[in-house]
C-alpha atoms as an extended CHARMM CRD file, in Angstrom:
* protein
*
       227  EXT
         1         1  MET       CA            -16.1620000000       48.0890000000      -11.9510000000  PROA      1               0.0000000000
         2         2  ARG       CA            -15.1180000000       45.5440000000      -14.5990000000  PROA      2               0.0000000000
         3         3  ILE       CA            -17.2050000000       42.4300000000      -15.2560000000  PROA      3               0.0000000000
         4         4  LEU       CA            -16.1110000000       39.3950000000      -17.3000000000  PROA      4               0.0000000000
         5         5  VAL       CA            -19.0380000000       37.4520000000      -18.8130000000  PROA      5               0.0000000000
         6         6  VAL       CA            -18.1880000000       33.8050000000      -19.4630000000  PROA      6               0.0000000000
         7         7  ASP       CA            -20.7590000000       31.8760000000      -21.5190000000  PROA      7               0.0000000000
         8         8  ASP       CA            -20.5370000000       29.7820000000      -24.6720000000  PROA      8               0.0000000000
         9         9  GLU       CA            -23.8300000000       31.2040000000      -26.0380000000  PROA      9               0.0000000000
        10        10  PRO       CA            -23.3160000000       34.4910000000      -27.9540000000  PROA      10              0.0000000000
        11        11  GLN       CA            -26.9240000000       35.5900000000      -27.4110000000  PROA      11              0.0000000000
        12        12  ILE       CA            -26.5850000000       35.3610000000      -23.6430000000  PROA      12              0.0000000000
        13        13  ARG       CA            -23.3240000000       37.3070000000      -23.7280000000  PROA      13              0.0000000000
        14        14  ARG       CA            -24.9650000000       40.0210000000      -25.8390000000  PROA      14              0.0000000000
        15        15  THR       CA            -27.9600000000       40.1930000000      -23.4940000000  PROA      15              0.0000000000
        16        16  LEU       CA            -25.7750000000       40.4760000000      -20.4120000000  PROA      16              0.0000000000
        17        17  ARG       CA            -23.6140000000       43.1270000000      -22.0660000000  PROA      17              0.0000000000
        18        18  ALA       CA            -26.7260000000       45.1430000000      -22.9720000000  PROA      18              0.0000000000
        19        19  THR       CA            -27.9210000000       44.8360000000      -19.3670000000  PROA      19              0.0000000000
        20        20  LEU       CA            -24.6520000000       45.7630000000      -17.6850000000  PROA      20              0.0000000000
        21        21  LEU       CA            -23.2900000000       48.5890000000      -19.8380000000  PROA      21              0.0000000000
        22        22  PRO       CA            -26.1060000000       51.0640000000      -18.9810000000  PROA      22              0.0000000000
        23        23  GLN       CA            -25.3670000000       50.4170000000      -15.2860000000  PROA      23              0.0000000000
        24        24  GLY       CA            -21.8430000000       51.7660000000      -15.7470000000  PROA      24              0.0000000000
        25        25  TYR       CA            -20.0030000000       48.4470000000      -15.7420000000  PROA      25              0.0000000000
        26        26  VAL       CA            -17.1110000000       47.8040000000      -18.1210000000  PROA      26              0.0000000000
        27        27  VAL       CA            -17.8650000000       44.4580000000      -19.7870000000  PROA      27              0.0000000000
        28        28  SER       CA            -15.5740000000       41.9290000000      -21.4300000000  PROA      28              0.0000000000
        29        29  GLU       CA            -16.5120000000       38.4790000000      -22.7370000000  PROA      29              0.0000000000
        30        30  ALA       CA            -15.1880000000       34.9320000000      -22.9180000000  PROA      30              0.0000000000
        31        31  ALA       CA            -16.7940000000       31.9840000000      -24.7490000000  PROA      31              0.0000000000
        32        32  SER       CA            -15.0580000000       29.2320000000      -22.7830000000  PROA      32              0.0000000000
        33        33  GLY       CA            -13.2780000000       28.4540000000      -19.5580000000  PROA      33              0.0000000000
        34        34  GLU       CA             -9.9480000000       28.6250000000      -21.3210000000  PROA      34              0.0000000000
        35        35  GLU       CA            -10.7670000000       32.1140000000      -22.6520000000  PROA      35              0.0000000000
        36        36  ALA       CA            -11.9230000000       33.1270000000      -19.1780000000  PROA      36              0.0000000000
        37        37  LEU       CA             -8.5420000000       32.2710000000      -17.6410000000  PROA      37              0.0000000000
        38        38  GLU       CA             -6.8160000000       34.2640000000      -20.3570000000  PROA      38              0.0000000000
        39        39  GLY       CA             -9.2220000000       37.1850000000      -19.8930000000  PROA      39              0.0000000000
        40        40  LEU       CA             -8.7330000000       37.0990000000      -16.1200000000  PROA      40              0.0000000000
        41        41  HSD       CA             -5.1160000000       38.1750000000      -16.4860000000  PROA      41              0.0000000000
        42        42  LYS       CA             -5.7230000000       40.5670000000      -19.3860000000  PROA      42              0.0000000000
        43        43  THR       CA             -8.7260000000       42.5220000000      -18.1210000000  PROA      43              0.0000000000
        44        44  LYS       CA             -8.3600000000       42.0030000000      -14.3320000000  PROA      44              0.0000000000
        45        45  PRO       CA            -12.1470000000       41.9920000000      -13.6860000000  PROA      45              0.0000000000
        46        46  ASP       CA            -13.7440000000       42.8550000000      -10.3590000000  PROA      46              0.0000000000
        47        47  LEU       CA            -16.4400000000       40.2330000000      -10.9230000000  PROA      47              0.0000000000
        48        48  ILE       CA            -16.9960000000       37.2210000000      -13.1840000000  PROA      48              0.0000000000
        49        49  LEU       CA            -20.3960000000       35.9550000000      -14.3620000000  PROA      49              0.0000000000
        50        50  LEU       CA            -19.6730000000       32.2850000000      -15.0680000000  PROA      50              0.0000000000
        51        51  ASP       CA            -21.8830000000       29.7790000000      -16.8750000000  PROA      51              0.0000000000
        52        52  LEU       CA            -21.5750000000       26.1960000000      -15.5960000000  PROA      52              0.0000000000
        53        53  ASN       CA            -22.5500000000       24.2900000000      -18.7480000000  PROA      53              0.0000000000
        54        54  MET       CA            -19.7750000000       24.8920000000      -21.2620000000  PROA      54              0.0000000000
        55        55  PRO       CA            -17.8890000000       22.5800000000      -23.6070000000  PROA      55              0.0000000000
        56        56  GLY       CA            -14.2210000000       21.9570000000      -22.9150000000  PROA      56              0.0000000000
        57        57  MET       CA            -13.2920000000       23.2310000000      -19.4760000000  PROA      57              0.0000000000
        58        58  GLY       CA            -16.5910000000       23.2980000000      -17.6020000000  PROA      58              0.0000000000
        59        59  GLY       CA            -17.7430000000       25.9860000000      -15.2400000000  PROA      59              0.0000000000
        60        60  LEU       CA            -16.7360000000       24.2160000000      -12.0170000000  PROA      60              0.0000000000
        61        61  ALA       CA            -13.2280000000       23.4860000000      -13.2910000000  PROA      61              0.0000000000
        62        62  THR       CA            -12.9380000000       27.0860000000      -14.4690000000  PROA      62              0.0000000000
        63        63  CYS       CA            -14.0840000000       28.3700000000      -11.0810000000  PROA      63              0.0000000000
        64        64  ARG       CA            -11.4750000000       26.2700000000       -9.2730000000  PROA      64              0.0000000000
        65        65  ALA       CA             -8.7450000000       27.3940000000      -11.6720000000  PROA      65              0.0000000000
        66        66  ILE       CA             -9.6720000000       31.0540000000      -11.1160000000  PROA      66              0.0000000000
        67        67  ARG       CA             -9.5980000000       30.5860000000       -7.3470000000  PROA      67              0.0000000000
        68        68  ASP       CA             -6.0770000000       29.1500000000       -7.5480000000  PROA      68              0.0000000000
        69        69  THR       CA             -4.7500000000       32.5770000000       -8.5320000000  PROA      69              0.0000000000
        70        70  SER       CA             -7.4210000000       35.2010000000       -7.8100000000  PROA      70              0.0000000000
        71        71  ASP       CA             -9.9270000000       36.3520000000       -5.1790000000  PROA      71              0.0000000000
        72        72  VAL       CA            -12.1580000000       38.0440000000       -7.7960000000  PROA      72              0.0000000000
        73        73  ALA       CA            -15.9000000000       37.8730000000       -7.0500000000  PROA      73              0.0000000000
        74        74  ILE       CA            -17.5980000000       35.0180000000       -8.9540000000  PROA      74              0.0000000000
        75        75  ILE       CA            -21.3150000000       34.5560000000       -9.6100000000  PROA      75              0.0000000000
        76        76  VAL       CA            -22.3130000000       31.2700000000      -11.2220000000  PROA      76              0.0000000000
        77        77  LEU       CA            -25.1570000000       31.3300000000      -13.7720000000  PROA      77              0.0000000000
        78        78  THR       CA            -26.8100000000       27.9800000000      -14.5450000000  PROA      78              0.0000000000
        79        79  ILE       CA            -30.0390000000       26.1830000000      -15.3670000000  PROA      79              0.0000000000
        80        80  ARG       CA            -29.2950000000       23.6630000000      -12.5840000000  PROA      80              0.0000000000
        81        81  ASP       CA            -31.2830000000       24.3830000000       -9.4290000000  PROA      81              0.0000000000
        82        82  ALA       CA            -30.6010000000       21.3860000000       -7.1550000000  PROA      82              0.0000000000
        83        83  GLU       CA            -29.0500000000       22.2120000000       -3.7770000000  PROA      83              0.0000000000
        84        84  ARG       CA            -26.1620000000       19.8160000000       -4.5330000000  PROA      84              0.0000000000
        85        85  ASP       CA            -25.3040000000       21.8700000000       -7.6320000000  PROA      85              0.0000000000
        86        86  LYS       CA            -25.3250000000       25.0640000000       -5.5770000000  PROA      86              0.0000000000
        87        87  VAL       CA            -23.0780000000       23.5400000000       -2.9310000000  PROA      87              0.0000000000
        88        88  ASP       CA            -20.6960000000       22.2410000000       -5.6100000000  PROA      88              0.0000000000
        89        89  ALA       CA            -20.4360000000       25.7260000000       -7.1360000000  PROA      89              0.0000000000
        90        90  LEU       CA            -19.8430000000       27.4080000000       -3.7760000000  PROA      90              0.0000000000
        91        91  ASP       CA            -17.3420000000       24.6990000000       -2.8630000000  PROA      91              0.0000000000
        92        92  ALA       CA            -15.4820000000       25.4250000000       -6.0930000000  PROA      92              0.0000000000
        93        93  GLY       CA            -15.0690000000       29.0340000000       -4.9680000000  PROA      93              0.0000000000
        94        94  ALA       CA            -18.1520000000       30.8970000000       -6.2040000000  PROA      94              0.0000000000
        95        95  ASP       CA            -19.5170000000       33.7550000000       -4.1040000000  PROA      95              0.0000000000
        96        96  ASP       CA            -23.0950000000       33.3990000000       -5.3170000000  PROA      96              0.0000000000
        97        97  TYR       CA            -25.3530000000       31.3170000000       -7.5510000000  PROA      97              0.0000000000
        98        98  ILE       CA            -28.1930000000       32.3880000000       -9.8750000000  PROA      98              0.0000000000
        99        99  THR       CA            -30.5360000000       29.9650000000      -11.6120000000  PROA      99              0.0000000000
       100       100  LYS       CA            -31.5780000000       30.6840000000      -15.2050000000  PROA      100             0.0000000000
       101       101  PRO       CA            -33.8810000000       32.2190000000      -16.2200000000  PROA      101             0.0000000000
       102       102  PHE       CA            -33.4730000000       35.2620000000      -13.9950000000  PROA      102             0.0000000000
       103       103  GLY       CA            -34.6920000000       38.8320000000      -14.1050000000  PROA      103             0.0000000000
       104       104  THR       CA            -32.5300000000       41.9330000000      -14.5230000000  PROA      104             0.0000000000
       105       105  PRO       CA            -33.3110000000       43.3060000000      -11.0150000000  PROA      105             0.0000000000
       106       106  GLU       CA            -32.2210000000       40.0230000000       -9.4110000000  PROA      106             0.0000000000
       107       107  LEU       CA            -29.0100000000       39.8840000000      -11.4380000000  PROA      107             0.0000000000
       108       108  LEU       CA            -28.0590000000       43.4740000000      -10.6130000000  PROA      108             0.0000000000
       109       109  ALA       CA            -28.8630000000       42.9330000000       -6.9160000000  PROA      109             0.0000000000
       110       110  ARG       CA            -26.6580000000       39.8320000000       -6.8230000000  PROA      110             0.0000000000
       111       111  ILE       CA            -23.8300000000       41.7200000000       -8.5230000000  PROA      111             0.0000000000
       112       112  ARG       CA            -24.0670000000       44.5310000000       -5.9670000000  PROA      112             0.0000000000
       113       113  ALA       CA            -24.0440000000       41.9590000000       -3.1620000000  PROA      113             0.0000000000
       114       114  ALA       CA            -20.9790000000       40.1660000000       -4.5610000000  PROA      114             0.0000000000
       115       115  LEU       CA            -19.0910000000       43.4550000000       -4.9110000000  PROA      115             0.0000000000
       116       116  ARG       CA            -20.2740000000       44.6830000000       -1.5340000000  PROA      116             0.0000000000
       117       117  ARG       CA            -17.6440000000       45.0190000000        1.1730000000  PROA      117             0.0000000000
       118       118  LEU       CA            -18.0900000000       45.6150000000        4.8880000000  PROA      118             0.0000000000
       119       119  PRO       CA            -16.9100000000       49.0080000000        6.1790000000  PROA      119             0.0000000000
       120       120  ASP       CA            -13.1600000000       49.0070000000        6.6460000000  PROA      120             0.0000000000
       121       121  GLN       CA            -13.1040000000       48.9480000000       10.4480000000  PROA      121             0.0000000000
       122       122  PRO       CA            -11.1540000000       45.7960000000       11.2490000000  PROA      122             0.0000000000
       123       123  PRO       CA            -10.7760000000       44.6460000000       14.8510000000  PROA      123             0.0000000000
       124       124  PRO       CA             -7.2890000000       44.4180000000       16.3560000000  PROA      124             0.0000000000
       125       125  LYS       CA             -4.9350000000       41.6380000000       15.4120000000  PROA      125             0.0000000000
       126       126  ILE       CA             -5.7000000000       38.2330000000       16.8480000000  PROA      126             0.0000000000
       127       127  GLU       CA             -2.6230000000       36.3050000000       17.8890000000  PROA      127             0.0000000000
       128       128  LEU       CA             -3.1050000000       32.8060000000       19.2580000000  PROA      128             0.0000000000
       129       129  GLU       CA             -0.7300000000       29.9250000000       19.7180000000  PROA      129             0.0000000000
       130       130  ASP       CA             -1.5050000000       28.3660000000       16.3410000000  PROA      130             0.0000000000
       131       131  LEU       CA             -3.3090000000       31.1910000000       14.5270000000  PROA      131             0.0000000000
       132       132  GLN       CA             -2.4850000000       34.8170000000       13.7040000000  PROA      132             0.0000000000
       133       133  ILE       CA             -5.0190000000       37.0750000000       11.9950000000  PROA      133             0.0000000000
       134       134  ASP       CA             -4.1050000000       40.5760000000       10.8560000000  PROA      134             0.0000000000
       135       135  PHE       CA             -7.3290000000       42.1020000000        9.6160000000  PROA      135             0.0000000000
       136       136  ALA       CA             -5.6790000000       45.3330000000        8.4910000000  PROA      136             0.0000000000
       137       137  SER       CA             -3.3700000000       43.5500000000        6.0430000000  PROA      137             0.0000000000
       138       138  ARG       CA             -5.7960000000       40.6500000000        5.4100000000  PROA      138             0.0000000000
       139       139  ARG       CA             -3.0940000000       38.1500000000        6.3830000000  PROA      139             0.0000000000
       140       140  ILE       CA             -3.8540000000       34.9030000000        8.1510000000  PROA      140             0.0000000000
       141       141  THR       CA             -1.0760000000       32.6010000000        9.2840000000  PROA      141             0.0000000000
       142       142  THR       CA             -1.4270000000       29.0940000000       10.6780000000  PROA      142             0.0000000000
       143       143  GLY       CA              1.8680000000       27.6540000000       11.8270000000  PROA      143             0.0000000000
       144       144  SER       CA              4.3130000000       28.6780000000        9.1180000000  PROA      144             0.0000000000
       145       145  HSD       CA              1.6880000000       28.8330000000        6.3640000000  PROA      145             0.0000000000
       146       146  GLU       CA              0.0390000000       32.0060000000        5.1120000000  PROA      146             0.0000000000
       147       147  ARG       CA             -3.5550000000       31.5540000000        3.9630000000  PROA      147             0.0000000000
       148       148  ARG       CA             -5.3570000000       33.5530000000        1.3010000000  PROA      148             0.0000000000
       149       149  LEU       CA             -9.0640000000       34.2600000000        1.7180000000  PROA      149             0.0000000000
       150       150  THR       CA            -11.6600000000       35.2090000000       -0.8550000000  PROA      150             0.0000000000
       151       151  PRO       CA            -13.4310000000       38.5350000000       -0.1760000000  PROA      151             0.0000000000
       152       152  LYS       CA            -16.5440000000       36.8440000000        1.2290000000  PROA      152             0.0000000000
       153       153  GLU       CA            -14.4930000000       34.4770000000        3.3950000000  PROA      153             0.0000000000
       154       154  TYR       CA            -12.6210000000       37.4850000000        4.7490000000  PROA      154             0.0000000000
       155       155  ASP       CA            -15.7940000000       39.4850000000        5.4360000000  PROA      155             0.0000000000
       156       156  LEU       CA            -17.4510000000       36.5210000000        7.1440000000  PROA      156             0.0000000000
       157       157  LEU       CA            -14.4490000000       35.7880000000        9.3610000000  PROA      157             0.0000000000
       158       158  ARG       CA            -13.9560000000       39.4370000000       10.2380000000  PROA      158             0.0000000000
       159       159  TYR       CA            -17.5970000000       39.8720000000       11.2490000000  PROA      159             0.0000000000
       160       160  LEU       CA            -17.5560000000       36.7410000000       13.3950000000  PROA      160             0.0000000000
       161       161  ALA       CA            -14.2620000000       37.7630000000       15.0240000000  PROA      161             0.0000000000
       162       162  ALA       CA            -15.5180000000       41.2990000000       15.6570000000  PROA      162             0.0000000000
       163       163  ASN       CA            -18.3860000000       39.7000000000       17.5900000000  PROA      163             0.0000000000
       164       164  ALA       CA            -16.2480000000       37.0210000000       19.2170000000  PROA      164             0.0000000000
       165       165  ASN       CA            -17.9110000000       34.6110000000       21.6400000000  PROA      165             0.0000000000
       166       166  GLN       CA            -21.3710000000       35.7100000000       20.5280000000  PROA      166             0.0000000000
       167       167  VAL       CA            -23.7160000000       33.4170000000       18.6300000000  PROA      167             0.0000000000
       168       168  ILE       CA            -24.6080000000       35.1140000000       15.3350000000  PROA      168             0.0000000000
       169       169  PRO       CA            -27.8260000000       33.7530000000       13.7620000000  PROA      169             0.0000000000
       170       170  HSD       CA            -27.7660000000       32.5060000000       10.1770000000  PROA      170             0.0000000000
       171       171  ARG       CA            -29.9940000000       35.2870000000        8.8590000000  PROA      171             0.0000000000
       172       172  LYS       CA            -27.9580000000       38.0110000000       10.5620000000  PROA      172             0.0000000000
       173       173  LEU       CA            -24.7260000000       36.6500000000        9.0580000000  PROA      173             0.0000000000
       174       174  LEU       CA            -26.1970000000       36.4030000000        5.5680000000  PROA      174             0.0000000000
       175       175  GLN       CA            -27.7360000000       39.8710000000        5.6180000000  PROA      175             0.0000000000
       176       176  THR       CA            -24.6120000000       41.4920000000        7.0530000000  PROA      176             0.0000000000
       177       177  VAL       CA            -22.0560000000       39.8290000000        4.7720000000  PROA      177             0.0000000000
       178       178  TRP       CA            -24.0550000000       39.3110000000        1.5570000000  PROA      178             0.0000000000
       179       179  GLY       CA            -26.7910000000       41.9260000000        1.8750000000  PROA      179             0.0000000000
       180       180  PRO       CA            -30.3980000000       42.5550000000        2.9850000000  PROA      180             0.0000000000
       181       181  GLU       CA            -31.8340000000       40.5050000000        0.0880000000  PROA      181             0.0000000000
       182       182  TYR       CA            -30.3750000000       37.3530000000        1.6580000000  PROA      182             0.0000000000
       183       183  GLY       CA            -31.4660000000       35.3430000000        4.6720000000  PROA      183             0.0000000000
       184       184  ASP       CA            -32.5410000000       31.8460000000        3.6530000000  PROA      184             0.0000000000
       185       185  GLU       CA            -29.3510000000       30.6850000000        1.8830000000  PROA      185             0.0000000000
       186       186  VAL       CA            -28.0760000000       28.6670000000        4.8540000000  PROA      186             0.0000000000
       187       187  GLU       CA            -26.1470000000       26.3460000000        2.5310000000  PROA      187             0.0000000000
       188       188  TYR       CA            -23.9510000000       29.3510000000        1.6580000000  PROA      188             0.0000000000
       189       189  LEU       CA            -22.8680000000       29.6070000000        5.2670000000  PROA      189             0.0000000000
       190       190  ARG       CA            -22.2020000000       25.8920000000        5.6100000000  PROA      190             0.0000000000
       191       191  VAL       CA            -19.8930000000       25.9310000000        2.6150000000  PROA      191             0.0000000000
       192       192  PHE       CA            -18.0570000000       29.1280000000        3.5720000000  PROA      192             0.0000000000
       193       193  ILE       CA            -17.6140000000       28.0730000000        7.2000000000  PROA      193             0.0000000000
       194       194  ASN       CA            -16.1910000000       24.7350000000        6.0260000000  PROA      194             0.0000000000
       195       195  GLN       CA            -13.7870000000       26.5740000000        3.7130000000  PROA      195             0.0000000000
       196       196  LEU       CA            -12.6800000000       28.8650000000        6.5250000000  PROA      196             0.0000000000
       197       197  ARG       CA            -12.1760000000       25.9410000000        8.8810000000  PROA      197             0.0000000000
       198       198  LYS       CA             -9.8560000000       24.2960000000        6.3640000000  PROA      198             0.0000000000
       199       199  LYS       CA             -7.7920000000       27.4860000000        6.3150000000  PROA      199             0.0000000000
       200       200  ILE       CA             -7.6470000000       28.4720000000        9.9920000000  PROA      200             0.0000000000
       201       201  GLU       CA             -8.3060000000       25.3320000000       12.0370000000  PROA      201             0.0000000000
       202       202  LYS       CA             -5.5970000000       22.8230000000       12.8930000000  PROA      202             0.0000000000
       203       203  ASP       CA             -8.2500000000       20.0860000000       12.8420000000  PROA      203             0.0000000000
       204       204  PRO       CA            -11.1770000000       21.2770000000       10.6710000000  PROA      204             0.0000000000
       205       205  ALA       CA            -13.3140000000       18.2710000000       11.6510000000  PROA      205             0.0000000000
       206       206  ASN       CA            -13.0180000000       19.3020000000       15.3070000000  PROA      206             0.0000000000
       207       207  PRO       CA            -12.9420000000       23.1020000000       15.1490000000  PROA      207             0.0000000000
       208       208  LYS       CA            -11.4960000000       25.1580000000       17.9680000000  PROA      208             0.0000000000
       209       209  TYR       CA            -12.4710000000       28.6550000000       16.7900000000  PROA      209             0.0000000000
       210       210  LEU       CA            -15.3390000000       28.5120000000       14.2690000000  PROA      210             0.0000000000
       211       211  LEU       CA            -18.0740000000       26.7640000000       16.2000000000  PROA      211             0.0000000000
       212       212  THR       CA            -21.5470000000       25.7110000000       15.0890000000  PROA      212             0.0000000000
       213       213  GLU       CA            -24.5320000000       26.4960000000       17.2750000000  PROA      213             0.0000000000
       214       214  PRO       CA            -27.0300000000       23.8900000000       15.9870000000  PROA      214             0.0000000000
       215       215  TRP       CA            -30.1450000000       25.3370000000       14.3430000000  PROA      215             0.0000000000
       216       216  VAL       CA            -29.0930000000       28.8720000000       15.3200000000  PROA      216             0.0000000000
       217       217  GLY       CA            -25.8620000000       30.1100000000       13.7640000000  PROA      217             0.0000000000
       218       218  TYR       CA            -22.1130000000       30.3060000000       14.2980000000  PROA      218             0.0000000000
       219       219  ARG       CA            -19.7050000000       31.6310000000       16.9200000000  PROA      219             0.0000000000
       220       220  PHE       CA            -16.0560000000       32.6170000000       16.8130000000  PROA      220             0.0000000000
       221       221  ALA       CA            -14.5720000000       31.3180000000       20.0760000000  PROA      221             0.0000000000
       222       222  LEU       CA            -11.8230000000       33.5730000000       21.3710000000  PROA      222             0.0000000000
       223       223  PRO       CA             -9.9170000000       32.9690000000       24.6330000000  PROA      223             0.0000000000
       224       224  ALA       CA            -10.5530000000       35.6160000000       27.2850000000  PROA      224             0.0000000000
       225       225  GLU       CA             -7.0140000000       37.0250000000       27.1470000000  PROA      225             0.0000000000
       226       226  ASN       CA             -7.5690000000       37.9430000000       23.4870000000  PROA      226             0.0000000000
       227       227  GLY       CA            -11.0080000000       39.3990000000       23.8940000000  PROA      227             0.0000000000
């Protein structure tokens, strides 16, 4: 697995390289958002560790620019720990968020979670009047538009659809899609569900398929003839 470390501080890049290389990861570096976009196409990483506080193109702008062309896993590293900052990072397309300072075990666990994929046992195609989902080819079409999902968006939607019409609790969703170390990061789900609604719902503000069960979890509503 290839990891691109994006941070303007050389010492942090050296530390992360020294941490990751013994774990078998191939590591490349970028000192700015601009370098990160260049490195994205050159090294084709599987995961990006992205600092938020950088001169020039900041971390959020870099994250959005990466998401315009790639579904690579992104973990944001930052000293900011407010929930609004976390939501902003996830909204920009990050898969996870780590607050500095952090320990090596936590970092490696988050990397494993970001690279983690559900077993490749997709349910059958779902074909509705205004939505077609082909889980085998990872293609989603709404009307005449094809939508591209990030890996975590895809895993979350597939798990909900595989358990259609069942309410899945927040903790169960987090631990299934992100990993057993998760469970309390409910803001992750809010952001990812909102992103999915924008991509699959005709009216995201009044969802037809991705429904919220207040204080409990989420449910993928599927008409009986498609169940």
